[in-house]
FIKOLZA-1660 file (N, C-alpha, C; in steps of 0.1 Angstrom, whole numbers, plus 5000, padded with zeros to 4 digits):
% residues 154
   i   px   py   pz ch aa at
   1 9172 7634 9056  A  M  N
   1 9183 7637 9065  A  M CA
   1 9187 7623 9070  A  M  C
   2 9200 7620 9070  A  S  N
   2 9205 7608 9076  A  S CA
   2 9205 7608 9091  A  S  C
   3 9206 7595 9097  A  K  N
   3 9206 7594 9111  A  K CA
   3 9218 7602 9117  A  K  C
   4 9229 7602 9112  A  E  N
   4 9241 7609 9116  A  E CA
   4 9238 7624 9116  A  E  C
   5 9232 7629 9104  A  S  N
   5 9230 7643 9103  A  S CA
   5 9220 7648 9114  A  S  C
   6 9209 7639 9116  A  E  N
   6 9199 7642 9127  A  E CA
   6 9206 7644 9141  A  E  C
   7 9215 7634 9144  A  T  N
   7 9222 7634 9156  A  T CA
   7 9230 7646 9158  A  T  C
   8 9237 7651 9147  A  V  N
   8 9245 7662 9148  A  V CA
   8 9236 7675 9151  A  V  C
   9 9226 7675 9143  A  A  N
   9 9215 7686 9145  A  A CA
   9 9210 7687 9159  A  A  C
  10 9208 7675 9165  A  V  N
  10 9203 7674 9178  A  V CA
  10 9214 7680 9188  A  V  C
  11 9226 7675 9186  A  A  N
  11 9237 7679 9194  A  A CA
  11 9239 7695 9194  A  A  C
  12 9239 7701 9182  A  K  N
  12 9240 7715 9180  A  K CA
  12 9229 7723 9187  A  K  C
  13 9216 7718 9185  A  K  N
  13 9205 7724 9192  A  K CA
  13 9207 7724 9207  A  K  C
  14 9211 7712 9212  A  E  N
  14 9212 7712 9227  A  E CA
  14 9223 7721 9232  A  E  C
  15 9234 7722 9224  A  F  N
  15 9245 7730 9228  A  F CA
  15 9240 7745 9229  A  F  C
  16 9233 7749 9219  A  L  N
  16 9227 7763 9218  A  L CA
  16 9218 7765 9230  A  L  C
  17 9209 7755 9232  A  A  N
  17 9199 7757 9243  A  A CA
  17 9206 7757 9257  A  A  C
  18 9217 7751 9259  A  H  N
  18 9224 7752 9272  A  H CA
  18 9235 7763 9271  A  H  C
  19 9236 7771 9261  A  G  N
  19 9246 7781 9261  A  G CA
  19 9260 7775 9260  A  G  C
  20 9262 7764 9253  A  V  N
  20 9275 7757 9253  A  V CA
  20 9281 7762 9239  A  V  C
  21 9293 7767 9240  A  P  N
  21 9300 7771 9227  A  P CA
  21 9302 7758 9219  A  P  C
  22 9299 7760 9206  A  I  N
  22 9300 7748 9197  A  I CA
  22 9314 7747 9191  A  I  C
  23 9320 7735 9193  A  T  N
  23 9332 7732 9186  A  T CA
  23 9331 7719 9180  A  T  C
  24 9338 7716 9169  A  S  N
  24 9336 7703 9162  A  S CA
  24 9338 7691 9171  A  S  C
  25 9349 7692 9180  A  K  N
  25 9352 7680 9188  A  K CA
  25 9340 7678 9198  A  K  C
  26 9335 7689 9204  A  R  N
  26 9323 7687 9213  A  R CA
  26 9311 7681 9206  A  R  C
  27 9308 7686 9195  A  V  N
  27 9296 7681 9187  A  V CA
  27 9299 7667 9183  A  V  C
  28 9311 7664 9178  A  N  N
  28 9314 7650 9172  A  N CA
  28 9313 7640 9184  A  N  C
  29 9320 7643 9195  A  L  N
  29 9320 7633 9207  A  L CA
  29 9305 7631 9212  A  L  C
  30 9298 7642 9213  A  F  N
  30 9284 7642 9219  A  F CA
  30 9276 7634 9208  A  F  C
  31 9278 7636 9196  A  S  N
  31 9271 7628 9186  A  S CA
  31 9273 7613 9186  A  S  C
  32 9286 7610 9189  A  I  N
  32 9290 7595 9191  A  I CA
  32 9282 7590 9202  A  I  C
  33 9281 7597 9214  A  L  N
  33 9274 7592 9225  A  L CA
  33 9259 7591 9222  A  L  C
  34 9254 7602 9216  A  L  N
  34 9239 7602 9213  A  L CA
  34 9236 7589 9204  A  L  C
  35 9244 7585 9195  A  A  N
  35 9241 7575 9186  A  A CA
  35 9243 7561 9192  A  A  C
  36 9251 7561 9203  A  S  N
  36 9255 7548 9209  A  S CA
  36 9244 7542 9219  A  S  C
  37 9241 7530 9218  A  Q  N
  37 9231 7523 9227  A  Q CA
  37 9238 7520 9240  A  Q  C
  38 9251 7520 9241  A  K  N
  38 9257 7516 9253  A  K CA
  38 9267 7527 9258  A  K  C
  39 9271 7526 9270  A  A  N
  39 9281 7535 9276  A  A CA
  39 9295 7532 9270  A  A  C
  40 9302 7543 9268  A  L  N
  40 9316 7542 9262  A  L CA
  40 9327 7548 9271  A  L  C
  41 9338 7542 9272  A  S  N
  41 9349 7548 9279  A  S CA
  41 9355 7559 9271  A  S  C
  42 9364 7567 9278  A  A  N
  42 9371 7578 9270  A  A CA
  42 9379 7572 9259  A  A  C
  43 9385 7560 9262  A  Y  N
  43 9393 7554 9251  A  Y CA
  43 9385 7549 9239  A  Y  C
  44 9373 7543 9242  A  E  N
  44 9365 7538 9233  A  E CA
  44 9360 7549 9224  A  E  C
  45 9356 7561 9231  A  L  N
  45 9353 7573 9223  A  L CA
  45 9363 7578 9214  A  L  C
  46 9376 7578 9219  A  A  N
  46 9387 7583 9211  A  A CA
  46 9388 7573 9198  A  A  C
  47 9387 7560 9201  A  D  N
  47 9389 7551 9189  A  D CA
  47 9377 7553 9179  A  D  C
  48 9364 7555 9184  A  L  N
  48 9353 7557 9175  A  L CA
  48 9354 7570 9168  A  L  C
  49 9359 7580 9175  A  Y  N
  49 9361 7594 9169  A  Y CA
  49 9371 7592 9157  A  Y  C
  50 9381 7584 9159  A  H  N
  50 9392 7583 9148  A  H CA
  50 9386 7575 9137  A  H  C
  51 9378 7565 9140  A  E  N
  51 9371 7557 9130  A  E CA
  51 9361 7565 9122  A  E  C
  52 9352 7572 9128  A  V  N
  52 9341 7579 9122  A  V CA
  52 9345 7592 9115  A  V  C
  53 9355 7599 9121  A  F  N
  53 9358 7613 9116  A  F CA
  53 9372 7612 9109  A  F  C
  54 9379 7601 9108  A  A  N
  54 9392 7600 9103  A  A CA
  54 9402 7610 9108  A  A  C
  55 9401 7612 9121  A  A  N
  55 9411 7621 9127  A  A CA
  55 9414 7616 9141  A  A  C
  56 9426 7614 9145  A  P  N
  56 9429 7610 9159  A  P CA
  56 9425 7622 9168  A  P  C
  57 9422 7617 9181  A  I  N
  57 9419 7627 9192  A  I CA
  57 9425 7621 9204  A  I  C
  58 9434 7629 9211  A  P  N
  58 9440 7624 9223  A  P CA
  58 9430 7621 9234  A  P  C
  59 9433 7611 9242  A  A  N
  59 9424 7608 9253  A  A CA
  59 9421 7619 9263  A  A  C
  60 9432 7627 9265  A  I  N
  60 9430 7638 9275  A  I CA
  60 9421 7649 9269  A  I  C
  61 9420 7650 9256  A  T  N
  61 9410 7659 9250  A  T CA
  61 9396 7653 9252  A  T  C
  62 9395 7641 9250  A  V  N
  62 9382 7634 9252  A  V CA
  62 9377 7637 9266  A  V  C
  63 9386 7634 9276  A  Y  N
  63 9382 7636 9290  A  Y CA
  63 9378 7650 9293  A  Y  C
  64 9386 7660 9287  A  R  N
  64 9382 7674 9289  A  R CA
  64 9368 7677 9283  A  R  C
  65 9365 7673 9271  A  V  N
  65 9352 7675 9266  A  V CA
  65 9341 7668 9274  A  V  C
  66 9344 7656 9278  A  L  N
  66 9334 7649 9287  A  L CA
  66 9331 7656 9300  A  L  C
  67 9342 7661 9306  A  E  N
  67 9339 7669 9318  A  E CA
  67 9332 7681 9316  A  E  C
  68 9334 7688 9304  A  F  N
  68 9327 7700 9301  A  F CA
  68 9312 7696 9299  A  F  C
  69 9309 7686 9291  A  L  N
  69 9296 7682 9288  A  L CA
  69 9288 7677 9300  A  L  C
  70 9296 7671 9310  A  Q  N
  70 9290 7667 9323  A  Q CA
  70 9285 7679 9331  A  Q  C
  71 9293 7690 9331  A  D  N
  71 9290 7702 9338  A  D CA
  71 9278 7708 9332  A  D  C
  72 9275 7706 9320  A  K  N
  72 9263 7711 9313  A  K CA
  72 9251 7702 9314  A  K  C
  73 9253 7690 9321  A  D  N
  73 9242 7681 9322  A  D CA
  73 9238 7675 9309  A  D  C
  74 9248 7673 9300  A  L  N
  74 9245 7667 9286  A  L CA
  74 9250 7653 9286  A  L  C
  75 9259 7650 9296  A  V  N
  75 9265 7637 9296  A  V CA
  75 9266 7632 9311  A  V  C
  76 9264 7619 9313  A  H  N
  76 9265 7612 9326  A  H CA
  76 9277 7603 9326  A  H  C
  77 9284 7602 9337  A  K  N
  77 9294 7593 9339  A  K CA
  77 9288 7582 9348  A  K  C
  78 9289 7569 9343  A  L  N
  78 9286 7557 9350  A  L CA
  78 9297 7553 9359  A  L  C
  79 9296 7556 9372  A  D  N
  79 9307 7553 9380  A  D CA
  79 9311 7539 9381  A  D  C
  80 9302 7530 9381  A  T  N
  80 9305 7515 9383  A  T CA
  80 9312 7510 9371  A  T  C
  81 9310 7515 9359  A  A  N
  81 9316 7511 9347  A  A CA
  81 9327 7520 9342  A  A  C
  82 9329 7532 9348  A  N  N
  82 9338 7542 9344  A  N CA
  82 9336 7545 9329  A  N  C
  83 9324 7546 9325  A  K  N
  83 9320 7549 9311  A  K CA
  83 9310 7561 9311  A  K  C
  84 9307 7566 9299  A  F  N
  84 9299 7577 9297  A  F CA
  84 9287 7575 9288  A  F  C
  85 9276 7582 9291  A  V  N
  85 9264 7581 9282  A  V CA
  85 9259 7596 9280  A  V  C
  86 9253 7598 9268  A  A  N
  86 9246 7611 9267  A  A CA
  86 9233 7611 9275  A  A  C
  87 9230 7622 9281  A  C  N
  87 9218 7623 9288  A  C CA
  87 9205 7621 9279  A  C  C
  88 9197 7612 9282  A  S  N
  88 9185 7609 9274  A  S CA
  88 9174 7618 9277  A  S  C
  89 9176 7626 9288  A  Q  N
  89 9164 7635 9292  A  Q CA
  89 9169 7649 9291  A  Q  C
  90 9178 7653 9283  A  F  N
  90 9183 7666 9282  A  F CA
  90 9173 7677 9277  A  F  C
  91 9163 7672 9269  A  D  N
  91 9153 7680 9264  A  D CA
  91 9140 7681 9272  A  D  C
  92 9141 7674 9284  A  C  N
  92 9129 7674 9294  A  C CA
  92 9128 7688 9301  A  C  C
  93 9117 7693 9301  A  K  N
  93 9115 7707 9306  A  K CA
  93 9114 7707 9322  A  K  C
  94 9114 7696 9329  A  H  N
  94 9115 7696 9343  A  H CA
  94 9126 7689 9349  A  H  C
  95 9129 7690 9360  A  T  N
  95 9140 7683 9366  A  T CA
  95 9137 7670 9373  A  T  C
  96 9147 7661 9373  A  H  N
  96 9145 7649 9380  A  H CA
  96 9155 7648 9392  A  H  C
  97 9149 7644 9403  A  P  N
  97 9159 7644 9415  A  P CA
  97 9169 7633 9414  A  P  C
  98 9166 7623 9406  A  A  N
  98 9176 7612 9405  A  A CA
  98 9175 7606 9391  A  A  C
  99 9186 7601 9386  A  S  N
  99 9185 7593 9373  A  S CA
  99 9189 7579 9377  A  S  C
 100 9182 7570 9370  A  Q  N
 100 9183 7555 9371  A  Q CA
 100 9190 7551 9359  A  Q  C
 101 9200 7544 9360  A  F  N
 101 9206 7538 9347  A  F CA
 101 9205 7523 9348  A  F  C
 102 9198 7516 9339  A  L  N
 102 9198 7502 9337  A  L CA
 102 9208 7498 9328  A  L  C
 103 9217 7490 9332  A  I  N
 103 9229 7486 9325  A  I CA
 103 9228 7470 9322  A  I  C
 104 9227 7467 9310  A  C  N
 104 9227 7452 9306  A  C CA
 104 9241 7446 9309  A  C  C
 105 9242 7436 9317  A  N  N
 105 9254 7429 9319  A  N CA
 105 9260 7422 9307  A  N  C
 106 9251 7418 9298  A  Q  N
 106 9255 7411 9287  A  Q CA
 106 9260 7419 9275  A  Q  C
 107 9252 7428 9270  A  C  N
 107 9256 7437 9259  A  C CA
 107 9260 7451 9262  A  C  C
 108 9259 7455 9275  A  L  N
 108 9262 7467 9279  A  L CA
 108 9253 7480 9275  A  L  C
 109 9242 7476 9269  A  K  N
 109 9232 7487 9266  A  K CA
 109 9228 7494 9279  A  K  C
 110 9226 7507 9277  A  V  N
 110 9222 7515 9289  A  V CA
 110 9209 7522 9286  A  V  C
 111 9200 7522 9296  A  K  N
 111 9187 7530 9294  A  K CA
 111 9187 7539 9307  A  K  C
 112 9184 7552 9304  A  E  N
 112 9182 7562 9315  A  E CA
 112 9168 7564 9318  A  E  C
 113 9164 7563 9331  A  L  N
 113 9150 7566 9335  A  L CA
 113 9151 7577 9345  A  L  C
 114 9140 7585 9346  A  G  N
 114 9139 7595 9356  A  G CA
 114 9131 7589 9368  A  G  C
 115 9134 7594 9380  A  M  N
 115 9127 7589 9392  A  M CA
 115 9119 7601 9397  A  M  C
 116 9106 7599 9401  A  S  N
 116 9098 7609 9406  A  S CA
 116 9104 7614 9419  A  S  C
 117 9101 7626 9424  A  G  N
 117 9105 7631 9436  A  G CA
 117 9100 7622 9449  A  G  C
 118 9088 7618 9448  A  A  N
 118 9082 7610 9458  A  A CA
 118 9089 7597 9459  A  A  C
 119 9092 7590 9449  A  K  N
 119 9099 7577 9450  A  K CA
 119 9113 7579 9454  A  K  C
 120 9120 7590 9450  A  F  N
 120 9133 7593 9455  A  F CA
 120 9134 7596 9470  A  F  C
 121 9124 7603 9475  A  E  N
 121 9124 7606 9488  A  E CA
 121 9121 7594 9497  A  E  C
 122 9113 7585 9492  A  E  N
 122 9110 7572 9499  A  E CA
 122 9122 7564 9499  A  E  C
 123 9130 7563 9488  A  L  N
 123 9142 7556 9488  A  L CA
 123 9152 7562 9497  A  L  C
 124 9154 7575 9498  A  K  N
 124 9163 7581 9508  A  K CA
 124 9159 7578 9522  A  K  C
 125 9146 7577 9525  A  Q  N
 125 9142 7575 9539  A  Q CA
 125 9145 7561 9542  A  Q  C
 126 9143 7551 9532  A  T  N
 126 9146 7537 9535  A  T CA
 126 9161 7536 9537  A  T  C
 127 9170 7543 9530  A  I  N
 127 9184 7542 9531  A  I CA
 127 9188 7547 9545  A  I  C
 128 9182 7558 9548  A  N  N
 128 9185 7565 9562  A  N CA
 128 9182 7556 9573  A  N  C
 129 9170 7549 9572  A  Q  N
 129 9165 7540 9583  A  Q CA
 129 9174 7528 9584  A  Q  C
 130 9181 7524 9573  A  A  N
 130 9191 7513 9574  A  A CA
 130 9205 7518 9579  A  A  C
 131 9206 7531 9583  A  G  N
 131 9218 7535 9588  A  G CA
 131 9228 7540 9578  A  G  C
 132 9224 7543 9566  A  F  N
 132 9232 7548 9556  A  F CA
 132 9228 7562 9551  A  F  C
 133 9236 7568 9544  A  H  N
 133 9233 7582 9537  A  H CA
 133 9236 7581 9523  A  H  C
 134 9228 7586 9515  A  L  N
 134 9230 7585 9500  A  L CA
 134 9241 7594 9496  A  L  C
 135 9250 7589 9489  A  D  N
 135 9263 7596 9485  A  D CA
 135 9261 7602 9472  A  D  C
 136 9252 7597 9464  A  T  N
 136 9250 7603 9450  A  T CA
 136 9235 7601 9446  A  T  C
 137 9230 7609 9438  A  Q  N
 137 9216 7609 9434  A  Q CA
 137 9214 7601 9421  A  Q  C
 138 9225 7594 9417  A  Q  N
 138 9225 7587 9404  A  Q CA
 138 9225 7572 9408  A  Q  C
 139 9215 7564 9404  A  L  N
 139 9214 7550 9406  A  L CA
 139 9218 7541 9394  A  L  C
 140 9226 7532 9396  A  E  N
 140 9231 7523 9385  A  E CA
 140 9227 7510 9388  A  E  C
 141 9219 7503 9380  A  M  N
 141 9214 7490 9382  A  M CA
 141 9218 7481 9371  A  M  C
 142 9224 7469 9376  A  N  N
 142 9229 7459 9366  A  N CA
 142 9217 7450 9364  A  N  C
 143 9214 7449 9351  A  C  N
 143 9203 7441 9346  A  C CA
 143 9206 7433 9334  A  C  C
 144 9196 7426 9329  A  I  N
 144 9197 7419 9316  A  I CA
 144 9186 7425 9308  A  I  C
 145 9190 7431 9296  A  C  N
 145 9179 7436 9287  A  C CA
 145 9171 7425 9281  A  C  C
 146 9159 7429 9276  A  T  N
 146 9150 7419 9271  A  T CA
 146 9156 7411 9259  A  T  C
 147 9164 7418 9250  A  D  N
 147 9170 7411 9238  A  D CA
 147 9179 7401 9244  A  D  C
 148 9188 7404 9253  A  C  N
 148 9197 7394 9259  A  C CA
 148 9190 7382 9266  A  C  C
 149 9180 7387 9274  A  H  N
 149 9173 7377 9281  A  H CA
 149 9166 7366 9272  A  H  C
 150 9160 7371 9261  A  V  N
 150 9153 7363 9251  A  V CA
 150 9164 7354 9245  A  V  C
 151 9176 7359 9242  A  G  N
 151 9187 7352 9236  A  G CA
 151 9191 7341 9246  A  G  C
 152 9190 7342 9259  A  M  N
 152 9195 7333 9269  A  M CA
 152 9185 7321 9270  A  M  C
 153 9173 7325 9268  A  T  N
 153 9163 7314 9270  A  T CA
 153 9160 7305 9257  A  T  C
 154 9165 7310 9246  A  N  N
 154 9164 7302 9233  A  N CA
 154 9175 7291 9232  A  N  C
% end
């Protein structure tokens, strides 16, 4: 089975597990996000969709599909970049109070990590002691990935 076929199979499996009606546009867009190492904007997704599936898709349709997938916790929006990533923990059988996204400033690769409840509570307490209140449970951290860091030191 090819990488693309595996990705589509994973997408369909997750849709069924979440009770999400399967449409070709949902599966195809989710598959693109699953295969991507970096976050993509709606317009980048539309362009890739056209490239990969040889069919144009309006940006408004991409936004509607992304909103639907976000509601099903299959996709995350990175607010700082205004881009989207497939949830890397959708098959996890327990919940995470917060997701951390490590975003490489150089290549834009994204890695999602879960944060334990204890660490999240400690972070919330620190924020509250500083006179602030947490507005979102999603943390986005700008970093340099190992590949880019190694490239910078050579």
